[in-house]
Phi, psi and omega in degrees: 000346179284344181287334182296318177297327178294321179295319180290326177294318179290325177294321177295320179297316179294320178297321179293324176295320178297319180296317179297319180295319179295320179294320180295320181290326178290330176297316180290328176295323179293329181285339181092232185276006186267022177293146180296141181229169180286332179284145179188178179089175183277347183264005184288343179274356182269149176284164179301324179293321179293322178293324178295314180297319178297318179296320178294320178295320177295319178298317180294325176297316179297318179297317180295317179294323179294317178295319178297320179295321179294319179293316182293329180278352177088007179288332178236129176258128180278330183236000000 
């Protein structure tokens, strides 16, 4: 019979968590569209094709700088 108070305590704990969650969701509803989302950063407005092209351009820039550094350091001789 001692198990029943433990069940009610855990049920009260779960109910309090539900209440907190409900209050948090109503706060975000009041704010409108400004609820936190998984998307973020400055690139979220770009389409996937635009992000691919941007990633390729950044990669080519890094590659060009790496080759220039190798030539300038004498690791690669052009002639």
